[in-house]
C-alpha positions as a printed NumPy array, in Angstrom:
array([[ 84.457,  86.304, 102.567],
       [ 81.984,  89.102, 102.568],
       [ 82.245,  92.793, 102.353],
       [ 81.314,  93.565, 105.879],
       [ 83.625,  95.704, 107.908],
       [ 83.537,  95.607, 111.653],
       [ 83.212,  98.942, 113.39 ],
       [ 85.644,  97.716, 115.908],
       [ 87.274,  98.146, 119.193],
       [ 88.56 , 101.599, 118.477],
       [ 85.16 , 102.681, 117.251],
       [ 86.277, 102.749, 113.64 ],
       [ 85.323, 100.45 , 110.807],
       [ 87.704,  97.631, 110.069],
       [ 88.403,  95.855, 106.848],
       [ 87.057,  92.358, 106.956],
       [ 86.376,  90.998, 103.506],
       [ 88.384,  88.295, 101.759],
       [ 88.947,  90.8  ,  98.966],
       [ 90.842,  92.81 , 101.527],
       [ 92.474,  90.084, 103.573],
       [ 95.74 ,  90.733, 101.869],
       [ 95.416,  94.137, 103.417],
       [ 95.059,  92.48 , 106.785],
       [ 98.196,  90.679, 106.477],
       [ 91.75 ,  92.14 , 105.008],
       [ 88.176,  93.446, 105.683],
       [ 87.291,  93.973, 106.855],
       [ 84.398,  92.454, 104.592],
       [ 81.877,  88.414, 104.128],
       [ 84.179,  87.04 , 103.571],
       [ 83.266,  89.711, 105.714],
       [ 82.952,  92.728, 104.785],
       [ 86.979,  93.651, 104.355],
       [ 89.453,  95.934, 108.242],
       [ 92.135,  97.629, 110.157],
       [ 93.063,  99.852, 112.987],
       [ 92.234,  98.913, 116.527],
       [ 93.145,  95.354, 117.216],
       [ 94.333,  94.992, 113.61 ],
       [ 96.564,  97.987, 113.548],
       [ 99.715,  96.163, 112.593],
       [ 98.365,  95.564, 109.122],
       [ 97.736,  97.662, 106.03 ],
       [ 94.954, 100.059, 106.733],
       [ 93.696, 100.462, 103.243],
       [ 94.914,  98.689, 100.256],
       [ 91.485,  99.678,  99.068],
       [ 92.082, 103.362,  98.752],
       [ 93.369, 105.947,  96.393],
       [ 96.707, 107.306,  97.432],
       [ 96.561, 110.297,  99.729],
       [ 98.014, 113.138,  97.634],
       [ 99.21 , 114.801, 100.794],
       [100.969, 111.784, 102.154],
       [104.683, 111.214, 101.836],
       [106.279, 107.88 , 101.253],
       [108.465, 106.578, 104.051],
       [112.203, 106.899, 103.788],
       [113.618, 103.732, 102.267],
       [117.125, 102.557, 103.16 ],
       [119.517, 102.692, 100.259],
       [121.89 ,  99.943,  99.273],
       [124.657, 101.705, 101.182],
       [122.726, 101.059, 104.408],
       [123.163,  97.32 , 104.025],
       [125.517,  97.093, 106.989],
       [122.995,  98.944, 109.149],
       [120.119,  96.497, 109.098],
       [118.151,  96.547, 112.354],
       [118.904,  94.109, 115.112],
       [116.372,  91.446, 115.858],
       [114.261,  92.12 , 118.886],
       [111.014,  90.84 , 120.055],
       [108.411,  89.889, 120.438],
       [105.896,  92.258, 118.896],
       [103.062,  92.343, 121.43 ],
       [ 99.441,  93.072, 120.638],
       [ 96.071,  92.75 , 122.327],
       [ 92.85 ,  92.025, 120.456],
       [ 89.241,  92.172, 121.556],
       [ 87.861,  88.919, 120.189],
       [ 89.063,  85.332, 120.123],
       [ 89.619,  83.596, 116.788],
       [ 87.13 ,  80.807, 116.211],
       [ 89.01 ,  79.53 , 113.148],
       [ 92.302,  80.138, 111.372],
       [ 91.238,  78.177, 108.294],
       [ 92.243,  80.496, 105.426],
       [ 89.577,  79.032, 103.118],
       [ 86.769,  79.869, 105.523],
       [ 87.814,  82.842, 107.588],
       [ 85.257,  85.639, 107.466],
       [ 85.939,  87.359, 110.784],
       [ 87.587,  90.692, 111.304],
       [ 91.079,  90.446, 112.758],
       [ 91.547,  86.756, 112.015],
       [ 92.896,  87.733, 108.604],
       [ 95.667,  89.519, 110.459],
       [ 96.587,  86.362, 112.361],
       [ 96.555,  84.243, 109.203],
       [ 98.562,  86.908, 107.423],
       [101.435,  86.574, 109.849],
       [101.985,  83.038, 108.55 ],
       [101.089,  83.34 , 104.862],
       [100.789,  86.167, 102.385],
       [ 98.118,  86.409,  99.737],
       [ 98.783,  86.816,  96.043],
       [ 99.644,  90.511,  95.96 ],
       [ 99.215,  93.825,  97.744],
       [ 99.617,  97.528,  97.066],
       [102.343,  99.836,  98.315],
       [102.138, 103.594,  98.931],
       [101.395, 105.35 ,  95.692],
       [ 98.972, 102.527,  94.784],
       [101.933, 100.631,  93.383],
       [101.195,  96.957,  92.728],
       [103.434,  94.549,  94.654],
       [103.489,  90.905,  93.575],
       [103.704,  88.665,  96.601],
       [102.921,  85.068,  95.668],
       [102.253,  85.955,  92.047],
       [102.31 ,  88.788,  89.552],
       [ 99.288,  89.735,  87.432],
       [ 99.381,  91.235,  83.967],
       [ 97.052,  91.674,  81.02 ],
       [ 97.178,  93.074,  77.505],
       [ 93.449,  93.711,  77.178],
       [ 91.91 ,  93.508,  80.645],
       [ 90.042,  90.329,  79.724],
       [ 92.74 ,  87.658,  80.051],
       [ 94.962,  88.035,  83.117],
       [ 98.179,  86.058,  83.419],
       [ 99.496,  85.136,  86.868],
       [103.185,  84.305,  87.225],
       [103.94 ,  82.442,  90.462],
       [107.208,  83.113,  92.262],
       [109.68 ,  80.251,  91.981],
       [110.839,  80.345,  95.613],
       [107.58 ,  79.496,  97.389],
       [107.621,  76.379,  99.55 ],
       [104.979,  74.568, 101.56 ],
       [106.069,  73.096, 104.902],
       [105.099,  70.461, 107.438],
       [103.832,  67.268, 105.833],
       [103.576,  69.015, 102.461],
       [107.144,  70.149, 101.907],
       [107.43 ,  70.966,  98.215],
       [107.347,  73.911,  95.838],
       [104.141,  75.872,  95.374],
       [102.949,  75.602,  91.769],
       [100.253,  77.126,  89.614],
       [ 98.26 ,  73.909,  89.964],
       [ 97.649,  74.597,  93.659],
       [ 95.888,  77.871,  92.865],
       [ 93.945,  76.539,  89.89 ],
       [ 92.778,  73.449,  91.791],
       [ 91.615,  75.611,  94.714],
       [ 89.505,  77.792,  92.449],
       [ 88.084,  75.097,  90.185],
       [ 87.325,  72.462,  92.803],
       [ 86.652,  74.531,  95.928],
       [ 85.435,  78.044,  95.105],
       [ 83.763,  77.052,  91.828],
       [ 82.777,  73.558,  92.972],
       [ 79.355,  74.571,  94.24 ],
       [ 79.582,  72.448,  97.406],
       [ 82.185,  73.989,  99.698],
       [ 80.393,  77.228, 100.536],
       [ 83.592,  79.244, 100.87 ],
       [ 83.291,  83.001, 101.364],
       [ 85.384,  83.46 ,  98.218],
       [ 82.97 ,  81.539,  95.984],
       [ 81.161,  84.71 ,  94.745],
       [ 84.491,  85.995,  93.405],
       [ 84.716,  83.024,  91.026],
       [ 81.391,  82.722,  89.155],
       [ 80.821,  79.808,  86.789],
       [ 78.529,  79.131,  83.859],
       [ 77.505,  81.84 ,  81.426],
       [ 79.339,  84.998,  82.377],
       [ 81.661,  83.028,  84.652],
       [ 85.426,  83.179,  85.096],
       [ 87.615,  80.572,  83.448],
       [ 90.882,  79.764,  85.21 ],
       [ 93.423,  77.324,  83.81 ],
       [ 97.037,  76.345,  84.312],
       [ 99.302,  77.381,  81.447],
       [102.649,  76.355,  82.926],
       [104.2  ,  74.954,  86.047],
       [104.374,  78.443,  87.531],
       [101.767,  80.187,  85.425],
       [ 97.98 ,  80.311,  85.237],
       [ 95.535,  82.598,  83.533],
       [ 92.106,  83.969,  84.367],
       [ 89.725,  84.713,  81.513],
       [ 86.947,  87.152,  82.348],
       [ 83.658,  87.363,  80.418],
       [ 84.352,  91.054,  79.795],
       [ 87.364,  93.303,  79.991],
       [ 88.081,  94.684,  83.472],
       [ 90.985,  97.074,  83.531],
       [ 90.787,  97.295,  87.34 ],
       [ 90.587,  93.566,  88.036],
       [ 93.546,  93.454,  90.481],
       [ 92.077,  96.446,  92.317],
       [ 88.866,  94.465,  92.841],
       [ 90.878,  92.03 ,  94.987],
       [ 88.824,  89.187,  93.511],
       [ 91.923,  87.35 ,  92.185],
       [ 93.505,  87.277,  95.653],
       [ 94.28 ,  83.734,  96.767],
       [ 96.185,  81.978,  99.512],
       [ 98.485,  79.116,  98.537],
       [ 96.94 ,  75.859,  99.818],
       [ 98.502,  72.455,  99.051],
       [ 96.389,  70.477,  96.603],
       [ 96.928,  67.371,  98.744],
       [ 95.013,  68.927, 101.668],
       [ 91.995,  69.672,  99.513],
       [ 91.758,  66.489,  97.428],
       [ 90.066,  64.139,  99.97 ],
       [ 87.355,  66.675, 100.714],
       [ 86.793,  67.421,  97.038],
       [ 86.326,  63.706,  96.328],
       [ 83.62 ,  63.449,  99.014],
       [ 82.295,  67.003,  98.63 ],
       [ 82.796,  67.235, 102.376],
       [ 82.489,  70.916, 103.272],
       [ 82.37 ,  70.278, 107.021],
       [ 85.536,  68.201, 106.877],
       [ 87.323,  70.9  , 104.894],
       [ 86.339,  73.498, 107.466],
       [ 87.672,  71.336, 110.317],
       [ 90.878,  70.103, 108.68 ],
       [ 93.631,  70.282, 111.307],
       [ 96.365,  71.377, 108.924],
       [ 94.237,  74.283, 107.727],
       [ 93.145,  75.22 , 111.233],
       [ 96.681,  75.099, 112.639],
       [ 98.397,  76.576, 109.569],
       [100.95 ,  73.779, 109.713],
       [101.669,  73.843, 105.968],
       [102.734,  77.457, 105.546],
       [106.445,  76.82 , 104.981],
       [108.155,  80.022, 103.876],
       [104.95 ,  81.763, 102.771],
       [104.809,  84.179, 105.698],
       [107.124,  86.15 , 107.929],
       [106.119,  84.143, 111.012],
       [104.981,  80.654, 111.947],
       [102.169,  79.735, 114.318],
       [103.494,  77.993, 117.444],
       [100.546,  78.059, 119.828],
       [ 96.859,  78.815, 119.502],
       [ 94.699,  78.981, 122.579],
       [ 91.358,  79.622, 120.953],
       [ 90.063,  81.577, 123.893],
       [ 93.021,  83.679, 124.864],
       [ 96.159,  83.916, 122.733],
       [ 98.229,  83.119, 119.676],
       [102.017,  82.809, 119.698],
       [104.09 ,  83.146, 116.527],
       [107.815,  82.705, 115.963],
       [110.089,  84.288, 113.398],
       [110.36 ,  82.498, 110.047],
       [113.951,  82.863, 108.851],
       [113.037,  81.253, 105.511],
       [110.533,  83.974, 104.532],
       [110.381,  84.085, 100.746],
       [110.316,  87.896, 100.482],
       [113.848,  88.059, 101.877],
       [114.789,  88.031,  98.194],
       [112.772,  91.221,  97.601],
       [115.61 ,  93.606,  98.365],
       [114.735,  95.487,  95.17 ],
       [111.505,  96.477,  96.904],
       [113.23 ,  97.472, 100.127],
       [116.703,  96.424, 101.34 ],
       [115.227,  95.759, 104.78 ],
       [113.644,  92.577, 103.431],
       [117.116,  91.018, 103.332],
       [116.948,  89.887, 106.974],
       [113.216,  90.197, 107.601],
       [111.432,  89.802, 109.894],
       [113.027,  91.659, 112.783],
       [110.817,  90.582, 115.664],
       [111.657,  87.207, 117.155],
       [107.961,  86.531, 117.35 ],
       [104.472,  87.908, 117.831],
       [102.384,  87.536, 120.972],
       [ 98.701,  88.186, 120.375],
       [ 96.493,  88.148, 123.464],
       [ 92.712,  88.402, 123.685],
       [ 91.706,  91.242, 126.01 ],
       [ 88.041,  92.104, 125.657],
       [ 88.037,  95.206, 127.843],
       [ 89.025,  98.332, 125.94 ],
       [ 90.421,  99.976, 129.07 ],
       [ 92.75 ,  97.031, 129.635],
       [ 94.013,  97.164, 126.041],
       [ 94.739, 100.865, 126.347],
       [ 96.367, 100.33 , 129.722],
       [ 98.682,  97.711, 128.23 ],
       [ 99.827, 100.209, 125.585],
       [100.377, 102.91 , 128.162],
       [102.482, 100.68 , 130.417],
       [104.5  ,  99.171, 127.568],
       [102.965,  95.708, 127.836],
       [101.539,  96.047, 124.32 ],
       [103.031,  97.628, 121.205],
       [ 99.78 ,  98.678, 119.549],
       [ 96.199,  99.582, 120.343],
       [ 93.355, 101.244, 118.539],
       [ 92.551, 104.514, 120.294],
       [ 88.983, 105.662, 120.809],
       [ 88.628, 109.283, 119.695],
       [ 88.109, 110.569, 123.22 ],
       [ 91.521, 109.214, 124.28 ],
       [ 93.621, 110.39 , 121.31 ],
       [ 94.791, 113.697, 122.782],
       [ 95.738, 111.951, 126.025],
       [ 97.967, 109.452, 124.232],
       [ 99.455, 112.158, 122.015],
       [100.983, 113.625, 125.17 ],
       [102.761, 110.384, 126.091],
       [106.436, 110.103, 125.149],
       [106.128, 106.319, 125.078],
       [103.412, 106.304, 122.407],
       [103.24 , 107.515, 118.804],
       [ 99.733, 108.212, 117.5  ],
       [ 98.912, 107.626, 113.841],
       [ 95.852, 109.321, 112.328],
       [ 94.967, 107.927, 108.924],
       [ 91.891, 108.563, 106.776],
       [ 90.094, 105.406, 105.714],
       [ 87.546, 104.353, 103.087],
       [ 85.485, 102.594, 105.732],
       [ 81.999, 103.879, 106.372],
       [ 80.318, 103.731, 109.756],
       [ 76.624, 103.158, 109.256],
       [ 73.29 , 101.917, 110.533],
       [ 72.08 ,  98.68 , 108.966],
       [ 68.286,  98.491, 108.707],
       [ 66.897,  94.964, 108.448],
       [ 64.397,  94.864, 105.571],
       [ 63.916,  91.114, 105.747],
       [ 60.798,  89.504, 107.172],
       [ 62.315,  89.351, 110.672],
       [ 63.121,  93.068, 110.739],
       [ 60.922,  95.967, 111.991],
       [ 59.55 ,  94.024, 114.95 ],
       [ 57.27 ,  96.751, 116.318],
       [ 54.288,  96.244, 114.062],
       [ 52.99 ,  94.798, 110.778],
       [ 54.866,  95.323, 107.536],
       [ 58.414,  96.629, 107.392],
       [ 58.77 , 100.394, 107.132],
       [ 62.522, 100.073, 106.499],
       [ 61.622,  99.015, 102.943],
       [ 60.239, 102.452, 102.088],
       [ 62.72 , 104.954, 100.666],
       [ 60.958, 107.964, 102.206],
       [ 61.056, 106.304, 105.611],
       [ 64.796, 105.638, 105.297],
       [ 65.367, 109.241, 104.224],
       [ 63.405, 110.352, 107.27 ],
       [ 65.62 , 108.285, 109.555],
       [ 68.681, 109.742, 107.798],
       [ 67.389, 113.232, 108.647],
       [ 66.917, 112.26 , 112.299],
       [ 70.617, 111.846, 113.148],
       [ 73.003, 114.797, 113.135],
       [ 76.13 , 113.77 , 111.248],
       [ 78.029, 116.779, 112.56 ],
       [ 77.276, 115.769, 116.137],
       [ 78.395, 112.213, 115.377],
       [ 81.658, 113.557, 113.943],
       [ 82.385, 115.951, 116.793],
       [ 80.704, 114.26 , 119.73 ],
       [ 81.379, 110.582, 119.074],
       [ 84.538, 110.648, 116.946],
       [ 85.975, 113.864, 118.423],
       [ 86.549, 115.304, 114.965],
       [ 88.428, 112.28 , 113.62 ],
       [ 85.84 , 111.642, 110.911],
       [ 83.957, 113.24 , 108.014],
       [ 80.204, 113.087, 107.308],
       [ 79.102, 110.429, 104.805],
       [ 76.301, 111.235, 102.377],
       [ 76.799, 108.507,  99.814],
       [ 78.846, 105.353,  99.471],
       [ 82.143, 107.032,  98.614],
       [ 84.448, 109.456, 100.419],
       [ 84.71 , 112.905,  98.9  ],
       [ 88.423, 112.466,  98.24 ],
       [ 87.693, 109.615,  95.824],
       [ 88.116, 110.333,  92.125],
       [ 84.743, 108.63 ,  91.628],
       [ 82.794, 111.001,  93.881],
       [ 80.239, 113.134,  91.949],
       [ 81.794, 116.434,  90.975],
       [ 78.481, 118.247,  91.324],
       [ 77.933, 118.517,  95.066],
       [ 74.354, 119.673,  94.521],
       [ 73.501, 116.181,  93.219],
       [ 74.174, 114.766,  96.69 ],
       [ 71.635, 115.661,  99.371],
       [ 73.202, 116.095, 102.781],
       [ 70.729, 114.155, 104.896],
       [ 71.462, 114.71 , 108.578],
       [ 73.011, 118.156, 108.072],
       [ 71.651, 121.702, 107.998],
       [ 68.065, 121.989, 106.743],
       [ 67.975, 118.21 , 106.28 ],
       [ 68.41 , 117.527, 109.982],
       [ 65.807, 117.677, 112.721],
       [ 62.225, 116.704, 113.536],
       [ 60.544, 118.487, 110.615],
       [ 62.524, 116.929, 107.727],
       [ 62.53 , 113.566, 109.503],
       [ 58.826, 113.403, 110.327],
       [ 57.655, 114.854, 106.996],
       [ 59.387, 112.077, 105.084],
       [ 58.14 , 109.438, 107.513],
       [ 54.585, 110.787, 107.11 ],
       [ 54.926, 110.301, 103.354],
       [ 56.009, 106.706, 103.96 ],
       [ 53.094, 105.838, 106.276],
       [ 50.384, 107.691, 104.342],
       [ 48.67 , 104.506, 103.145],
       [ 49.281, 102.483, 106.311],
       [ 47.739, 102.258, 109.764],
       [ 50.809, 103.874, 111.336],
       [ 50.409, 107.483, 112.504],
       [ 51.872, 110.291, 114.57 ],
       [ 50.1  , 111.41 , 117.719],
       [ 49.9  , 114.96 , 118.984],
       [ 53.216, 114.598, 120.809],
       [ 55.176, 113.566, 117.742],
       [ 55.358, 109.894, 118.648],
       [ 55.151, 107.323, 115.851],
       [ 52.379, 104.859, 116.693],
       [ 51.865, 101.372, 115.308],
       [ 48.387, 100.156, 114.244],
       [ 47.683,  99.069, 117.837],
       [ 48.231, 102.638, 119.043],
       [ 51.529, 101.88 , 120.803],
       [ 54.661, 103.933, 120.248],
       [ 56.993, 102.177, 117.83 ],
       [ 59.907, 100.586, 119.672],
       [ 62.802,  98.943, 117.833],
       [ 66.171,  97.504, 118.838],
       [ 69.686,  98.581, 117.903],
       [ 72.651,  96.236, 118.368],
       [ 76.089,  97.658, 119.136],
       [ 79.486,  96.108, 119.809],
       [ 79.95 ,  94.687, 123.279],
       [ 83.682,  95.433, 123.166],
       [ 83.718,  99.067, 122.024],
       [ 82.779, 102.009, 124.216],
       [ 82.753, 104.294, 121.187],
       [ 80.372, 102.02 , 119.317],
       [ 78.112, 101.938, 122.357],
       [ 78.146, 105.75 , 122.545],
       [ 77.207, 105.894, 118.872],
       [ 74.248, 103.578, 119.449],
       [ 73.033, 105.562, 122.442],
       [ 73.244, 108.82 , 120.489],
       [ 71.259, 107.341, 117.587],
       [ 68.617, 106.12 , 120.019],
       [ 68.297, 109.613, 121.466],
       [ 68.072, 111.196, 118.006],
       [ 65.465, 108.742, 116.724],
       [ 63.209, 109.381, 119.706],
       [ 63.564, 113.176, 119.628],
       [ 63.363, 113.672, 115.86 ],
       [ 61.432, 110.673, 114.545],
       [ 59.305, 109.755, 117.545],
       [ 60.631, 106.182, 117.636],
       [ 61.904, 104.542, 120.809],
       [ 65.154, 102.623, 120.361],
       [ 66.374, 100.012, 122.802],
       [ 70.128,  99.431, 122.537],
       [ 71.673,  96.041, 123.188],
       [ 75.317,  94.997, 123.431],
       [ 76.279,  92.004, 121.283],
       [ 79.608,  90.353, 120.557],
       [ 80.453,  90.858, 116.897],
       [ 80.99 ,  87.155, 116.25 ],
       [ 77.623,  86.339, 117.811],
       [ 75.878,  89.003, 115.767],
       [ 77.525,  87.726, 112.622],
       [ 76.328,  84.168, 113.175],
       [ 72.885,  84.719, 114.67 ],
       [ 71.738,  87.905, 112.95 ],
       [ 73.667,  88.938, 109.825],
       [ 73.857,  85.454, 108.359],
       [ 70.658,  83.86 , 107.158],
       [ 69.784,  80.277, 107.96 ],
       [ 70.024,  77.841, 105.06 ],
       [ 66.624,  77.826, 103.363],
       [ 64.7  ,  74.636, 102.782],
       [ 64.416,  73.843,  99.082],
       [ 65.217,  76.126,  96.167],
       [ 65.275,  79.91 ,  96.451],
       [ 65.25 ,  82.574,  93.781],
       [ 68.914,  83.142,  94.55 ],
       [ 71.488,  82.081,  97.12 ],
       [ 74.512,  84.338,  97.092],
       [ 76.099,  82.901, 100.23 ],
       [ 75.737,  83.266, 103.999],
       [ 74.99 ,  86.997, 103.841],
       [ 72.253,  86.748, 101.222],
       [ 70.831,  83.253, 101.003],
       [ 67.702,  84.402,  99.216],
       [ 64.749,  86.832,  99.213],
       [ 63.428,  88.628, 102.265],
       [ 61.558,  85.618, 103.582],
       [ 64.943,  83.9  , 104.068],
       [ 65.958,  85.169, 107.484],
       [ 68.545,  84.835, 110.234],
       [ 68.168,  82.659, 113.314],
       [ 67.313,  85.683, 115.457],
       [ 65.052,  88.617, 114.642],
       [ 66.684,  92.069, 114.626],
       [ 65.866,  95.63 , 113.637],
       [ 69.083,  97.634, 113.373],
       [ 72.817,  97.371, 113.961],
       [ 75.876,  99.616, 114.085],
       [ 78.324,  96.754, 114.696],
       [ 79.449,  96.491, 111.088],
       [ 80.322,  99.121, 108.543],
       [ 81.211,  98.682, 104.89 ],
       [ 84.33 ,  99.308, 102.854],
       [ 83.557, 101.737, 100.024],
       [ 86.392, 100.461,  97.786],
       [ 87.585, 103.799,  96.357],
       [ 90.306, 102.027,  94.381],
       [ 87.718, 100.021,  92.442],
       [ 84.183, 100.926,  93.529],
       [ 82.579,  98.583,  91.007],
       [ 82.907,  95.804,  93.592],
       [ 80.442,  97.622,  95.846],
       [ 77.681,  95.954,  93.831],
       [ 77.752,  93.108,  96.362],
       [ 76.052,  95.415,  98.874],
       [ 73.362,  96.973,  96.72 ],
       [ 72.158,  94.407,  94.21 ],
       [ 69.143,  92.383,  95.239],
       [ 71.143,  89.166,  94.838],
       [ 74.481,  90.636,  95.96 ],
       [ 76.701,  88.469,  98.125],
       [ 76.692,  90.932, 101.039],
       [ 73.086,  92.017, 101.326],
       [ 72.14 ,  90.818, 104.828],
       [ 69.715,  93.725, 105.14 ],
       [ 67.6  ,  92.484, 102.209],
       [ 67.716,  95.709, 100.189],
       [ 65.855,  95.745,  96.852],
       [ 66.961,  98.684,  94.663],
       [ 64.171, 100.649,  92.989],
       [ 66.591, 102.189,  90.511],
       [ 68.567, 100.556,  87.718],
       [ 71.363,  99.266,  89.922],
       [ 71.968,  96.229,  87.704],
       [ 72.251,  98.339,  84.572],
       [ 74.533, 100.981,  86.041],
       [ 76.867,  98.456,  87.676],
       [ 76.968,  96.525,  84.415],
       [ 77.834,  99.739,  82.592],
       [ 80.649, 100.359,  85.081],
       [ 81.921,  96.797,  84.869],
       [ 81.954,  96.876,  81.066],
       [ 83.709, 100.24 ,  80.826],
       [ 86.752, 100.279,  78.582],
       [ 88.214, 103.44 ,  80.087],
       [ 88.539, 104.927,  83.519],
       [ 86.497, 107.953,  82.395],
       [ 83.584, 105.784,  81.288],
       [ 83.733, 103.822,  84.516],
       [ 83.784, 107.012,  86.593],
       [ 80.684, 108.342,  84.825],
       [ 78.669, 105.23 ,  85.668],
       [ 79.888, 105.159,  89.271],
       [ 78.924, 108.783,  89.84 ],
       [ 75.367, 107.961,  88.744],
       [ 75.385, 105.038,  91.155],
       [ 76.495, 107.229,  94.053],
       [ 73.769, 109.791,  93.306],
       [ 71.173, 107.008,  93.362],
       [ 72.572, 105.563,  96.589],
       [ 72.344, 108.985,  98.192],
       [ 68.643, 109.147,  97.337],
       [ 67.867, 105.509,  98.158],
       [ 69.638, 105.409, 101.543],
       [ 69.814, 101.579, 101.544],
       [ 71.904, 101.892, 104.696],
       [ 72.143, 104.721, 107.195],
       [ 75.393, 106.291, 106.031],
       [ 77.004, 108.205, 108.898],
       [ 80.743, 108.939, 108.689],
       [ 84.095, 108.138, 107.188],
       [ 86.247, 107.725, 110.244],
       [ 89.977, 108.024, 110.59 ],
       [ 92.023, 105.233, 112.098],
       [ 93.509, 106.531, 115.321],
       [ 96.13 , 104.056, 116.412],
       [ 98.724, 104.143, 119.149],
       [102.09 , 102.416, 118.691],
       [104.93 , 102.024, 121.13 ],
       [107.297, 104.87 , 120.32 ],
       [110.2  , 102.516, 119.606],
       [108.34 , 100.679, 116.808],
       [109.648, 101.745, 113.402],
       [107.431, 101.174, 110.368],
       [103.937, 102.651, 110.757],
       [103.213, 105.639, 108.51 ],
       [100.228, 107.956, 108.19 ],
       [ 99.266, 106.651, 104.783],
       [ 96.339, 104.605, 103.532],
       [ 98.736, 101.749, 102.851],
       [100.479, 101.75 , 106.208],
       [101.361,  98.191, 107.101],
       [101.95 ,  96.754, 103.644],
       [105.529,  96.155, 104.801],
       [104.842,  94.844, 108.315],
       [107.488,  92.079, 107.927],
       [110.195,  94.769, 107.91 ],
       [108.946,  96.717, 110.909],
       [111.401,  96.672, 113.778],
       [112.053,  97.946, 117.277],
       [114.542, 100.776, 117.517],
       [117.19 , 100.123, 120.145]])
């Protein structure tokens, strides 16, 4: 999975990375970049965040409430914008699909409010941060044709033969490096395995790298023997989730790939024994099923929530106040660590308006950052449900630089408008044949005004409004014409963000979102996109290296850092204390502010509407960790 996050159907970024799939039921992220809110609102919104110090934990039933467990009702009804092309848990890298998979099978662990670690399939512990021991629960069972107990061998085999095998091309492969500096995983007991890291990492669980699904070894073995990646991707048991047994709160009954998924209650759910976590788990889940329908039109999804035909919908900012007035809807507003942004394509098939690629120049990127008013984006596009983003970390993070003066506020105040934008662009084009004419238009060497394209989501009105505003700002303040184009997120992912497999050897190949240097390109040329945002990982920001290292696994834009990114990330990764780690990360965030490798815009809030009779959602970064115990109040 990658670290991409879809800026989805509610206009907000969504976790869509395999690191965050446990948070989807994440990413989000590439797998794709890491997600929630919008069509994924019934899942944890940010297992990737620091706890909100102002948030309160939900009331938890006490043991005396045992006779007052909720009645079963159902189904839980949801509408989503995009169809699922695969439910294969080894290969999913699409926003929202992690939610569907998560209904039927949990991942290894998650986090509860207060950033409290919750073992799901296995616990993780370490004495020194270098060797991590995983203890697998003893009540996990596969189902279907694979009915038996889940053991440590299933996890170890998956990592060694699939993710570390070098042939399968799974999105999780970058999380399990081999060779010098690689990770060594081995079984140490029937229900125990350990992971040995090359260096101590006190925040390893927070990186979400050790997150795994439980997959029966028997499914994988034939494909491992033949090194048949295509066969593994198309395996019917993986696609139909027919082996999930008691690993999830629900079971998949029907999957119409173009329109709907139907799930039924799993009364054998293994976490029913977790009454020490919350007594409500005793009879979980409380919905008889889940009905998930594909509805591409945002207005139709919102209409279904309003009329009671759906229990959840992501709310675009311009509709929040309207839904807050409805007695039938509860609106949740939750800060997120997900950054909305402009991706500039620095590969050879980017900057299609003339020779060279101006996106590669730092001064040019700074100029573009000065061309877009962040305050107008916050107020005009997100209706105040967002904060400006100046570097790759929200200000509430403990890793954000304490000295505000070290972070330049591009796009705000004196660093917004035509003068700061054009002056930096003039610096970038000084030794080129590009120039400004007397009317402030940027001309290419042929004397034509520079015209570039900007892709936005075809299923989000808010995302479209964002793209149109950026186009207006670029033309007025930078003299560049921008043509906006609507693209389905899945299409953009396949045809634009992913590079085609290169012929022969390349200097590096970090997976589908960075198969090599800039001359390794996607099937279609593109200039810019606002379809995907990135998760900033405030809980463990060291994992953001995948975005900003030249050979990082989620570098579709082809960014080459001109600062010591490798050294600073290595310093952070090798830190033996949180203080040492924070010092390195603050230097990284200062450098990212100056480099502007992506057009950082805002940190948006999730604005989500739930049917008023749904009990469970909370306004907390971790809302949704306990989705199996949500219920409908009678």
